[in-house]
N, CA, C, O and the ligand as a Tripos MOL2 file, in Angstrom:
@<TRIPOS>MOLECULE
protein
  261   259    66     0     0
PROTEIN
NO_CHARGES

@<TRIPOS>ATOM
      1 N          63.8900  172.1900   98.6610 N.3       1 MET1
      2 CA         64.4810  172.6320   99.9270 C.3       1 MET1
      3 C          64.6160  174.1430   99.9010 C.2       1 MET1
      4 O          64.8710  174.7450   98.8580 O.2       1 MET1
      5 N          64.4450  174.7220  101.0350 N.am      2 THR2
      6 CA         64.5110  176.1680  101.1510 C.3       2 THR2
      7 C          65.6970  176.5440  102.0360 C.2       2 THR2
      8 O          65.8430  176.0330  103.1470 O.2       2 THR2
      9 N          66.5290  177.4310  101.5360 N.am      3 VAL3
     10 CA         67.6900  177.9010  102.2970 C.3       3 VAL3
     11 C          67.4670  179.3620  102.6260 C.2       3 VAL3
     12 O          67.3320  180.1950  101.7310 O.2       3 VAL3
     13 N          67.4300  179.6680  103.9020 N.am      4 THR4
     14 CA         67.1610  181.0300  104.3380 C.3       4 THR4
     15 C          68.3520  181.5600  105.1280 C.2       4 THR4
     16 O          68.7720  180.9360  106.1030 O.2       4 THR4
     17 N          68.8990  182.6960  104.7240 N.am      5 PRO5
     18 CA         69.9820  183.2650  105.5200 C.3       5 PRO5
     19 C          69.4620  183.8020  106.8490 C.2       5 PRO5
     20 O          68.3590  184.3450  106.9160 O.2       5 PRO5
     21 N          70.2440  183.6520  107.8850 N.am      6 VAL6
     22 CA         69.9040  184.2000  109.1990 C.3       6 VAL6
     23 C          70.9460  185.2630  109.5340 C.2       6 VAL6
     24 O          72.1350  184.9760  109.6750 O.2       6 VAL6
     25 N          70.4710  186.4840  109.6560 N.am      7 GLN7
     26 CA         71.3880  187.5820  109.9540 C.3       7 GLN7
     27 C          71.8060  187.5080  111.4260 C.2       7 GLN7
     28 O          71.0880  186.9540  112.2580 O.2       7 GLN7
     29 N          72.9640  188.0690  111.7320 N.am      8 PRO8
     30 CA         73.4560  187.9880  113.1250 C.3       8 PRO8
     31 C          72.4290  188.4480  114.1480 C.2       8 PRO8
     32 O          72.3000  187.8330  115.2060 O.2       8 PRO8
     33 N          71.6950  189.5170  113.8550 N.am      9 TYR9
     34 CA         70.7460  190.0150  114.8580 C.3       9 TYR9
     35 C          69.5560  189.0810  115.0320 C.2       9 TYR9
     36 O          68.8340  189.1610  116.0260 O.2       9 TYR9
     37 N          69.3530  188.1720  114.0360 N.am     10 GLN10
     38 CA         68.2440  187.2200  114.1440 C.3      10 GLN10
     39 C          68.6740  185.9390  114.8570 C.2      10 GLN10
     40 O          67.8290  185.1510  115.2810 O.2      10 GLN10
     41 N          69.9620  185.7320  114.9870 N.am     11 ALA11
     42 CA         70.4790  184.4750  115.5550 C.3      11 ALA11
     43 C          70.6100  184.6550  117.0650 C.2      11 ALA11
     44 O          71.6560  185.0560  117.5730 O.2      11 ALA11
     45 N          69.5320  184.3520  117.7580 N.am     12 ARG12
     46 CA         69.5070  184.6230  119.1920 C.3      12 ARG12
     47 C          69.8750  183.4080  120.0250 C.2      12 ARG12
     48 O          70.0580  183.5030  121.2390 O.2      12 ARG12
     49 N          69.9790  182.2730  119.3640 N.am     13 LYS13
     50 CA         70.3090  181.0470  120.0890 C.3      13 LYS13
     51 C          71.5260  180.4110  119.4580 C.2      13 LYS13
     52 O          71.9210  180.7410  118.3400 O.2      13 LYS13
     53 N          72.1140  179.4800  120.2100 N.am     14 GLU14
     54 CA         73.2140  178.7020  119.6920 C.3      14 GLU14
     55 C          72.6320  177.4840  118.9680 C.2      14 GLU14
     56 O          71.6390  176.9150  119.4210 O.2      14 GLU14
     57 N          73.2340  177.0840  117.8580 N.am     15 TYR15
     58 CA         72.7690  175.9060  117.1300 C.3      15 TYR15
     59 C          73.9390  174.9710  116.8950 C.2      15 TYR15
     60 O          75.0990  175.3740  116.9690 O.2      15 TYR15
     61 N          73.6180  173.7100  116.6110 N.am     16 LEU16
     62 CA         74.6620  172.7580  116.2680 C.3      16 LEU16
     63 C          74.6560  172.5770  114.7570 C.2      16 LEU16
     64 O          73.6330  172.2260  114.1700 O.2      16 LEU16
     65 N          75.7880  172.8140  114.1410 N.am     17 CYS17
     66 CA         75.8990  172.6640  112.6950 C.3      17 CYS17
     67 C          76.1160  171.1950  112.3560 C.2      17 CYS17
     68 O          77.0650  170.5870  112.8500 O.2      17 CYS17
     69 N          75.2420  170.6020  111.5090 N.am     18 PRO18
     70 CA         75.4030  169.1810  111.1670 C.3      18 PRO18
     71 C          76.5990  168.9310  110.2430 C.2      18 PRO18
     72 O          77.0170  167.7860  110.0700 O.2      18 PRO18
     73 N          77.1420  169.9790  109.6610 N.am     19 GLY19
     74 CA         78.2720  169.7920  108.7590 C.3      19 GLY19
     75 C          79.5590  169.5140  109.5180 C.2      19 GLY19
     76 O          80.2870  168.5750  109.1940 O.2      19 GLY19
     77 N          79.8390  170.3270  110.5270 N.am     20 CYS20
     78 CA         81.1070  170.1930  111.2560 C.3      20 CYS20
     79 C          80.8760  169.7440  112.6940 C.2      20 CYS20
     80 O          81.8320  169.5070  113.4320 O.2      20 CYS20
     81 N          79.5950  169.6220  113.1010 N.am     21 GLU21
     82 CA         79.2330  169.2110  114.4520 C.3      21 GLU21
     83 C          79.8010  170.1400  115.5060 C.2      21 GLU21
     84 O          80.1010  169.7270  116.6260 O.2      21 GLU21
     85 N          79.9420  171.3820  115.1350 N.am     22 ARG22
     86 CA         80.3250  172.4050  116.0950 C.3      22 ARG22
     87 C          79.1610  173.3600  116.2660 C.2      22 ARG22
     88 O          78.2350  173.3830  115.4560 O.2      22 ARG22
     89 N          79.2200  174.1470  117.3290 N.am     23 THR23
     90 CA         78.1200  175.0710  117.5640 C.3      23 THR23
     91 C          78.2560  176.2960  116.6700 C.2      23 THR23
     92 O          79.3550  176.7020  116.2900 O.2      23 THR23
     93 N          77.1130  176.8610  116.3510 N.am     24 ILE24
     94 CA         77.0320  178.1600  115.7010 C.3      24 ILE24
     95 C          76.6660  179.1240  116.8230 C.2      24 ILE24
     96 O          75.5290  179.1010  117.2950 O.2      24 ILE24
     97 N          77.5760  179.9540  117.2550 N.am     25 PRO25
     98 CA         77.2590  180.8230  118.3990 C.3      25 PRO25
     99 C          76.1360  181.8010  118.0660 C.2      25 PRO25
    100 O          75.9650  182.1890  116.9100 O.2      25 PRO25
    101 N          75.3840  182.1900  119.0680 N.am     26 ALA26
    102 CA         74.3720  183.2220  118.8720 C.3      26 ALA26
    103 C          75.0390  184.4600  118.2860 C.2      26 ALA26
    104 O          76.1720  184.7930  118.6360 O.2      26 ALA26
    105 N          74.3270  185.1370  117.3920 N.am     27 GLY27
    106 CA         74.8700  186.3480  116.8000 C.3      27 GLY27
    107 C          75.7710  186.0950  115.6050 C.2      27 GLY27
    108 O          76.4780  187.0000  115.1630 O.2      27 GLY27
    109 N          75.7590  184.8610  115.0680 N.am     28 THR28
    110 CA         76.5840  184.5230  113.9120 C.3      28 THR28
    111 C          75.7070  184.3880  112.6810 C.2      28 THR28
    112 O          74.6650  183.7360  112.7280 O.2      28 THR28
    113 N          76.1210  185.0000  111.5790 N.am     29 PHE29
    114 CA         75.4110  184.8020  110.3200 C.3      29 PHE29
    115 C          75.5080  183.3310  109.9400 C.2      29 PHE29
    116 O          76.5910  182.7460  109.9830 O.2      29 PHE29
    117 N          74.3800  182.7310  109.5660 N.am     30 HIS30
    118 CA         74.3800  181.3360  109.1070 C.3      30 HIS30
    119 C          73.1530  181.1210  108.2250 C.2      30 HIS30
    120 O          72.4560  182.0800  107.8960 O.2      30 HIS30
    121 N          72.8820  179.8770  107.8400 N.am     31 VAL31
    122 CA         71.7190  179.5920  106.9920 C.3      31 VAL31
    123 C          70.8590  178.5170  107.6450 C.2      31 VAL31
    124 O          71.3570  177.6540  108.3680 O.2      31 VAL31
    125 N          69.5610  178.5870  107.3740 N.am     32 VAL32
    126 CA         68.6170  177.5530  107.7990 C.3      32 VAL32
    127 C          68.1670  176.8130  106.5560 C.2      32 VAL32
    128 O          67.7450  177.4300  105.5780 O.2      32 VAL32
    129 N          68.2560  175.4980  106.5890 N.am     33 VAL33
    130 CA         67.8890  174.6760  105.4430 C.3      33 VAL33
    131 C          66.6780  173.8350  105.8280 C.2      33 VAL33
    132 O          66.7170  173.0930  106.8100 O.2      33 VAL33
    133 N          65.6030  173.9530  105.0530 N.am     34 VAL34
    134 CA         64.3660  173.2140  105.3200 C.3      34 VAL34
    135 C          64.0410  172.3710  104.0920 C.2      34 VAL34
    136 O          63.7690  172.9250  103.0270 O.2      34 VAL34
    137 N          64.0610  171.0260  104.2180 N.am     35 PRO35
    138 CA         63.6540  170.1990  103.0700 C.3      35 PRO35
    139 C          62.1670  170.4070  102.7880 C.2      35 PRO35
    140 O          61.3570  170.4740  103.7130 O.2      35 PRO35
    141 N          61.8120  170.5080  101.4960 N.am     36 ASP36
    142 CA         60.4120  170.7640  101.1450 C.3      36 ASP36
    143 C          59.4930  169.6440  101.6250 C.2      36 ASP36
    144 O          58.3660  169.8920  102.0530 O.2      36 ASP36
    145 N          59.9920  168.4020  101.5490 N.am     37 ASP37
    146 CA         59.1240  167.2710  101.9000 C.3      37 ASP37
    147 C          59.1700  166.9540  103.3940 C.2      37 ASP37
    148 O          58.2840  166.2650  103.8990 O.2      37 ASP37
    149 N          60.1770  167.4400  104.1070 N.am     38 LEU38
    150 CA         60.3100  167.1290  105.5330 C.3      38 LEU38
    151 C          60.5520  168.4170  106.3220 C.2      38 LEU38
    152 O          61.6420  168.6320  106.8510 O.2      38 LEU38
    153 N          59.5490  169.2530  106.3960 N.am     39 PRO39
    154 CA         59.7770  170.5710  107.0330 C.3      39 PRO39
    155 C          60.1760  170.4780  108.4970 C.2      39 PRO39
    156 O          60.6830  171.4500  109.0570 O.2      39 PRO39
    157 N          59.9560  169.3270  109.1290 N.am     40 ASP40
    158 CA         60.4020  169.1980  110.5160 C.3      40 ASP40
    159 C          61.9150  169.0720  110.6280 C.2      40 ASP40
    160 O          62.4860  169.2510  111.7040 O.2      40 ASP40
    161 N          62.5610  168.7600  109.5010 N.am     41 LEU41
    162 CA         64.0030  168.5340  109.5380 C.3      41 LEU41
    163 C          64.7730  169.8090  109.2170 C.2      41 LEU41
    164 O          65.7630  169.7760  108.4870 O.2      41 LEU41
    165 N          64.3230  170.9130  109.7560 N.am     42 ARG42
    166 CA         65.0870  172.1310  109.4930 C.3      42 ARG42
    167 C          66.3950  172.0970  110.2880 C.2      42 ARG42
    168 O          66.4340  171.6600  111.4380 O.2      42 ARG42
    169 N          67.4500  172.5670  109.6490 N.am     43 ARG43
    170 CA         68.7680  172.5130  110.2580 C.3      43 ARG43
    171 C          69.4770  173.8430  110.0450 C.2      43 ARG43
    172 O          69.3550  174.4870  109.0040 O.2      43 ARG43
    173 N          70.2110  174.2180  111.0580 N.am     44 HIS44
    174 CA         71.0360  175.4300  110.9630 C.3      44 HIS44
    175 C          72.4640  175.0170  110.6170 C.2      44 HIS44
    176 O          73.0300  174.1150  111.2340 O.2      44 HIS44
    177 N          73.0310  175.6860  109.6280 N.am     45 TRP45
    178 CA         74.3770  175.3640  109.1270 C.3      45 TRP45
    179 C          75.2220  176.6260  109.1240 C.2      45 TRP45
    180 O          74.7150  177.7250  108.8990 O.2      45 TRP45
    181 N          76.5370  176.4570  109.3790 N.am     46 HIS46
    182 CA         77.4590  177.5290  109.0100 C.3      46 HIS46
    183 C          77.3470  177.7090  107.5010 C.2      46 HIS46
    184 O          77.1420  176.7370  106.7730 O.2      46 HIS46
    185 N          77.4780  178.9180  107.0360 N.am     47 GLN47
    186 CA         77.3410  179.1200  105.5990 C.3      47 GLN47
    187 C          78.3920  178.3140  104.8230 C.2      47 GLN47
    188 O          78.0740  177.6990  103.8050 O.2      47 GLN47
    189 N          79.6260  178.3170  105.2990 N.am     48 GLY48
    190 CA         80.6860  177.5860  104.6090 C.3      48 GLY48
    191 C          80.4280  176.0860  104.5990 C.2      48 GLY48
    192 O          80.6850  175.4140  103.6000 O.2      48 GLY48
    193 N          79.9200  175.5600  105.7120 N.am     49 CYS49
    194 CA         79.6340  174.1220  105.7880 C.3      49 CYS49
    195 C          78.5150  173.7640  104.8260 C.2      49 CYS49
    196 O          78.5460  172.6970  104.2130 O.2      49 CYS49
    197 N          77.5290  174.6360  104.6850 N.am     50 TRP50
    198 CA         76.4380  174.3530  103.7630 C.3      50 TRP50
    199 C          76.9380  174.3090  102.3250 C.2      50 TRP50
    200 O          76.5240  173.4560  101.5400 O.2      50 TRP50
    201 N          77.8320  175.2370  101.9870 N.am     51 HIS51
    202 CA         78.3650  175.2160  100.6200 C.3      51 HIS51
    203 C          79.1470  173.9390  100.3540 C.2      51 HIS51
    204 O          79.0630  173.3670   99.2670 O.2      51 HIS51
    205 N          79.9080  173.4940  101.3500 N.am     52 LYS52
    206 CA         80.6220  172.2210  101.1940 C.3      52 LYS52
    207 C          79.6330  171.0790  101.0300 C.2      52 LYS52
    208 O          79.8420  170.1810  100.2140 O.2      52 LYS52
    209 N          78.5640  171.1120  101.8020 N.am     53 GLU53
    210 CA         77.5540  170.0520  101.7400 C.3      53 GLU53
    211 C          76.8970  170.0210  100.3570 C.2      53 GLU53
    212 O          76.6660  168.9480   99.7980 O.2      53 GLU53
    213 N          76.6020  171.1910   99.8150 N.am     54 LEU54
    214 CA         76.0190  171.2380   98.4700 C.3      54 LEU54
    215 C          76.9480  170.5920   97.4620 C.2      54 LEU54
    216 O          76.5110  169.8390   96.5920 O.2      54 LEU54
    217 N          78.2400  170.8910   97.5860 N.am     55 ARG55
    218 CA         79.1900  170.2850   96.6460 C.3      55 ARG55
    219 C          79.2420  168.7820   96.8560 C.2      55 ARG55
    220 O          79.3360  168.0190   95.8950 O.2      55 ARG55
    221 N          79.1790  168.3540   98.1210 N.am     56 ARG56
    222 CA         79.2260  166.9290   98.4120 C.3      56 ARG56
    223 C          77.9980  166.2420   97.8060 C.2      56 ARG56
    224 O          78.1080  165.1580   97.2330 O.2      56 ARG56
    225 N          76.8270  166.8810   97.9360 N.am     57 ARG57
    226 CA         75.5930  166.2450   97.4610 C.3      57 ARG57
    227 C          75.4400  166.3320   95.9610 C.2      57 ARG57
    228 O          75.0100  165.3690   95.3270 O.2      57 ARG57
    229 N          75.7840  167.4670   95.3830 N.am     58 TYR58
    230 CA         75.4190  167.7110   93.9880 C.3      58 TYR58
    231 C          76.6140  167.9130   93.0810 C.2      58 TYR58
    232 O          76.4370  168.0780   91.8740 O.2      58 TYR58
    233 N          77.8160  167.9060   93.6120 N.am     59 GLY59
    234 CA         78.9750  168.1380   92.7730 C.3      59 GLY59
    235 C          78.8940  169.4890   92.1230 C.2      59 GLY59
    236 O          78.5580  170.4750   92.7780 O.2      59 GLY59
    237 N          79.2010  169.5540   90.8260 N.am     60 SER60
    238 CA         79.2000  170.8520   90.1650 C.3      60 SER60
    239 C          77.8320  171.1990   89.6180 C.2      60 SER60
    240 O          77.6360  172.3000   89.1040 O.2      60 SER60
    241 N          76.8740  170.2770   89.7190 N.am     61 GLN61
    242 CA         75.5210  170.5940   89.2420 C.3      61 GLN61
    243 C          74.8790  171.6410   90.1620 C.2      61 GLN61
    244 O          75.2460  171.7790   91.3290 O.2      61 GLN61
    245 N          73.9390  172.3510   89.6140 N.am     62 SER62
    246 CA         73.1680  173.2360   90.4790 C.3      62 SER62
    247 C          72.2260  172.3740   91.2900 C.2      62 SER62
    248 O          71.7310  171.3590   90.8010 O.2      62 SER62
    249 N          71.9750  172.7680   92.5200 N.am     63 PRO63
    250 CA         71.0270  172.0020   93.3230 C.3      63 PRO63
    251 C          69.6260  172.0810   92.7210 C.2      63 PRO63
    252 O          69.2520  173.1180   92.1730 O.2      63 PRO63
    253 N          68.8470  171.0090   92.8140 N.am     64 PRO64
    254 CA         67.4680  171.0460   92.3230 C.3      64 PRO64
    255 C          66.6450  172.0110   93.1500 C.2      64 PRO64
    256 O          66.9370  172.2380   94.3240 O.2      64 PRO64
    257 N          65.6310  172.5730   92.5480 N.am     65 ARG65
    258 CA         64.7880  173.4780   93.2970 C.3      65 ARG65
    259 C          63.5020  172.7910   93.7270 C.2      65 ARG65
    260 O          62.6600  173.4090   94.3780 O.2      65 ARG65
    261 ZN         79.6900  174.0250  110.4870 Zn       66 ZN66
@<TRIPOS>BOND
     1     1     2 1
     2     2     3 1
     3     3     4 2
     4     3     5 am
     5     5     6 1
     6     6     7 1
     7     7     8 2
     8     7     9 am
     9     9    10 1
    10    10    11 1
    11    11    12 2
    12    11    13 am
    13    13    14 1
    14    14    15 1
    15    15    16 2
    16    15    17 am
    17    17    18 1
    18    18    19 1
    19    19    20 2
    20    19    21 am
    21    21    22 1
    22    22    23 1
    23    23    24 2
    24    23    25 am
    25    25    26 1
    26    26    27 1
    27    27    28 2
    28    27    29 am
    29    29    30 1
    30    30    31 1
    31    31    32 2
    32    31    33 am
    33    33    34 1
    34    34    35 1
    35    35    36 2
    36    35    37 am
    37    37    38 1
    38    38    39 1
    39    39    40 2
    40    39    41 am
    41    41    42 1
    42    42    43 1
    43    43    44 2
    44    43    45 am
    45    45    46 1
    46    46    47 1
    47    47    48 2
    48    47    49 am
    49    49    50 1
    50    50    51 1
    51    51    52 2
    52    51    53 am
    53    53    54 1
    54    54    55 1
    55    55    56 2
    56    55    57 am
    57    57    58 1
    58    58    59 1
    59    59    60 2
    60    59    61 am
    61    61    62 1
    62    62    63 1
    63    63    64 2
    64    63    65 am
    65    65    66 1
    66    66    67 1
    67    67    68 2
    68    67    69 am
    69    69    70 1
    70    70    71 1
    71    71    72 2
    72    71    73 am
    73    73    74 1
    74    74    75 1
    75    75    76 2
    76    75    77 am
    77    77    78 1
    78    78    79 1
    79    79    80 2
    80    79    81 am
    81    81    82 1
    82    82    83 1
    83    83    84 2
    84    83    85 am
    85    85    86 1
    86    86    87 1
    87    87    88 2
    88    87    89 am
    89    89    90 1
    90    90    91 1
    91    91    92 2
    92    91    93 am
    93    93    94 1
    94    94    95 1
    95    95    96 2
    96    95    97 am
    97    97    98 1
    98    98    99 1
    99    99   100 2
   100    99   101 am
   101   101   102 1
   102   102   103 1
   103   103   104 2
   104   103   105 am
   105   105   106 1
   106   106   107 1
   107   107   108 2
   108   107   109 am
   109   109   110 1
   110   110   111 1
   111   111   112 2
   112   111   113 am
   113   113   114 1
   114   114   115 1
   115   115   116 2
   116   115   117 am
   117   117   118 1
   118   118   119 1
   119   119   120 2
   120   119   121 am
   121   121   122 1
   122   122   123 1
   123   123   124 2
   124   123   125 am
   125   125   126 1
   126   126   127 1
   127   127   128 2
   128   127   129 am
   129   129   130 1
   130   130   131 1
   131   131   132 2
   132   131   133 am
   133   133   134 1
   134   134   135 1
   135   135   136 2
   136   135   137 am
   137   137   138 1
   138   138   139 1
   139   139   140 2
   140   139   141 am
   141   141   142 1
   142   142   143 1
   143   143   144 2
   144   143   145 am
   145   145   146 1
   146   146   147 1
   147   147   148 2
   148   147   149 am
   149   149   150 1
   150   150   151 1
   151   151   152 2
   152   151   153 am
   153   153   154 1
   154   154   155 1
   155   155   156 2
   156   155   157 am
   157   157   158 1
   158   158   159 1
   159   159   160 2
   160   159   161 am
   161   161   162 1
   162   162   163 1
   163   163   164 2
   164   163   165 am
   165   165   166 1
   166   166   167 1
   167   167   168 2
   168   167   169 am
   169   169   170 1
   170   170   171 1
   171   171   172 2
   172   171   173 am
   173   173   174 1
   174   174   175 1
   175   175   176 2
   176   175   177 am
   177   177   178 1
   178   178   179 1
   179   179   180 2
   180   179   181 am
   181   181   182 1
   182   182   183 1
   183   183   184 2
   184   183   185 am
   185   185   186 1
   186   186   187 1
   187   187   188 2
   188   187   189 am
   189   189   190 1
   190   190   191 1
   191   191   192 2
   192   191   193 am
   193   193   194 1
   194   194   195 1
   195   195   196 2
   196   195   197 am
   197   197   198 1
   198   198   199 1
   199   199   200 2
   200   199   201 am
   201   201   202 1
   202   202   203 1
   203   203   204 2
   204   203   205 am
   205   205   206 1
   206   206   207 1
   207   207   208 2
   208   207   209 am
   209   209   210 1
   210   210   211 1
   211   211   212 2
   212   211   213 am
   213   213   214 1
   214   214   215 1
   215   215   216 2
   216   215   217 am
   217   217   218 1
   218   218   219 1
   219   219   220 2
   220   219   221 am
   221   221   222 1
   222   222   223 1
   223   223   224 2
   224   223   225 am
   225   225   226 1
   226   226   227 1
   227   227   228 2
   228   227   229 am
   229   229   230 1
   230   230   231 1
   231   231   232 2
   232   231   233 am
   233   233   234 1
   234   234   235 1
   235   235   236 2
   236   235   237 am
   237   237   238 1
   238   238   239 1
   239   239   240 2
   240   239   241 am
   241   241   242 1
   242   242   243 1
   243   243   244 2
   244   243   245 am
   245   245   246 1
   246   246   247 1
   247   247   248 2
   248   247   249 am
   249   249   250 1
   250   250   251 1
   251   251   252 2
   252   251   253 am
   253   253   254 1
   254   254   255 1
   255   255   256 2
   256   255   257 am
   257   257   258 1
   258   258   259 1
   259   259   260 2
@<TRIPOS>SUBSTRUCTURE
     1 MET1         2 RESIDUE 1 A MET
     2 THR2         6 RESIDUE 1 A THR
     3 VAL3        10 RESIDUE 1 A VAL
     4 THR4        14 RESIDUE 1 A THR
     5 PRO5        18 RESIDUE 1 A PRO
     6 VAL6        22 RESIDUE 1 A VAL
     7 GLN7        26 RESIDUE 1 A GLN
     8 PRO8        30 RESIDUE 1 A PRO
     9 TYR9        34 RESIDUE 1 A TYR
    10 GLN10       38 RESIDUE 1 A GLN
    11 ALA11       42 RESIDUE 1 A ALA
    12 ARG12       46 RESIDUE 1 A ARG
    13 LYS13       50 RESIDUE 1 A LYS
    14 GLU14       54 RESIDUE 1 A GLU
    15 TYR15       58 RESIDUE 1 A TYR
    16 LEU16       62 RESIDUE 1 A LEU
    17 CYS17       66 RESIDUE 1 A CYS
    18 PRO18       70 RESIDUE 1 A PRO
    19 GLY19       74 RESIDUE 1 A GLY
    20 CYS20       78 RESIDUE 1 A CYS
    21 GLU21       82 RESIDUE 1 A GLU
    22 ARG22       86 RESIDUE 1 A ARG
    23 THR23       90 RESIDUE 1 A THR
    24 ILE24       94 RESIDUE 1 A ILE
    25 PRO25       98 RESIDUE 1 A PRO
    26 ALA26      102 RESIDUE 1 A ALA
    27 GLY27      106 RESIDUE 1 A GLY
    28 THR28      110 RESIDUE 1 A THR
    29 PHE29      114 RESIDUE 1 A PHE
    30 HIS30      118 RESIDUE 1 A HIS
    31 VAL31      122 RESIDUE 1 A VAL
    32 VAL32      126 RESIDUE 1 A VAL
    33 VAL33      130 RESIDUE 1 A VAL
    34 VAL34      134 RESIDUE 1 A VAL
    35 PRO35      138 RESIDUE 1 A PRO
    36 ASP36      142 RESIDUE 1 A ASP
    37 ASP37      146 RESIDUE 1 A ASP
    38 LEU38      150 RESIDUE 1 A LEU
    39 PRO39      154 RESIDUE 1 A PRO
    40 ASP40      158 RESIDUE 1 A ASP
    41 LEU41      162 RESIDUE 1 A LEU
    42 ARG42      166 RESIDUE 1 A ARG
    43 ARG43      170 RESIDUE 1 A ARG
    44 HIS44      174 RESIDUE 1 A HIS
    45 TRP45      178 RESIDUE 1 A TRP
    46 HIS46      182 RESIDUE 1 A HIS
    47 GLN47      186 RESIDUE 1 A GLN
    48 GLY48      190 RESIDUE 1 A GLY
    49 CYS49      194 RESIDUE 1 A CYS
    50 TRP50      198 RESIDUE 1 A TRP
    51 HIS51      202 RESIDUE 1 A HIS
    52 LYS52      206 RESIDUE 1 A LYS
    53 GLU53      210 RESIDUE 1 A GLU
    54 LEU54      214 RESIDUE 1 A LEU
    55 ARG55      218 RESIDUE 1 A ARG
    56 ARG56      222 RESIDUE 1 A ARG
    57 ARG57      226 RESIDUE 1 A ARG
    58 TYR58      230 RESIDUE 1 A TYR
    59 GLY59      234 RESIDUE 1 A GLY
    60 SER60      238 RESIDUE 1 A SER
    61 GLN61      242 RESIDUE 1 A GLN
    62 SER62      246 RESIDUE 1 A SER
    63 PRO63      250 RESIDUE 1 A PRO
    64 PRO64      254 RESIDUE 1 A PRO
    65 ARG65      258 RESIDUE 1 A ARG
    66 ZN66       261 GROUP 0 **** ****
């Protein structure tokens, strides 16, 4: 999976964060997560929600690359 930061100036649209199901307003720093095997399933996350999700999925282990 590839995690790409999106800088505020690059965030021109509003997105729905799958972590908290709230919108990420345009102009907000966030991350885009693309699974390597399912590139169509790219999702925009609040950075904090993504970190929580990583802990939920992987606990204290490092995420696989
Ligand atoms: Zn969120």
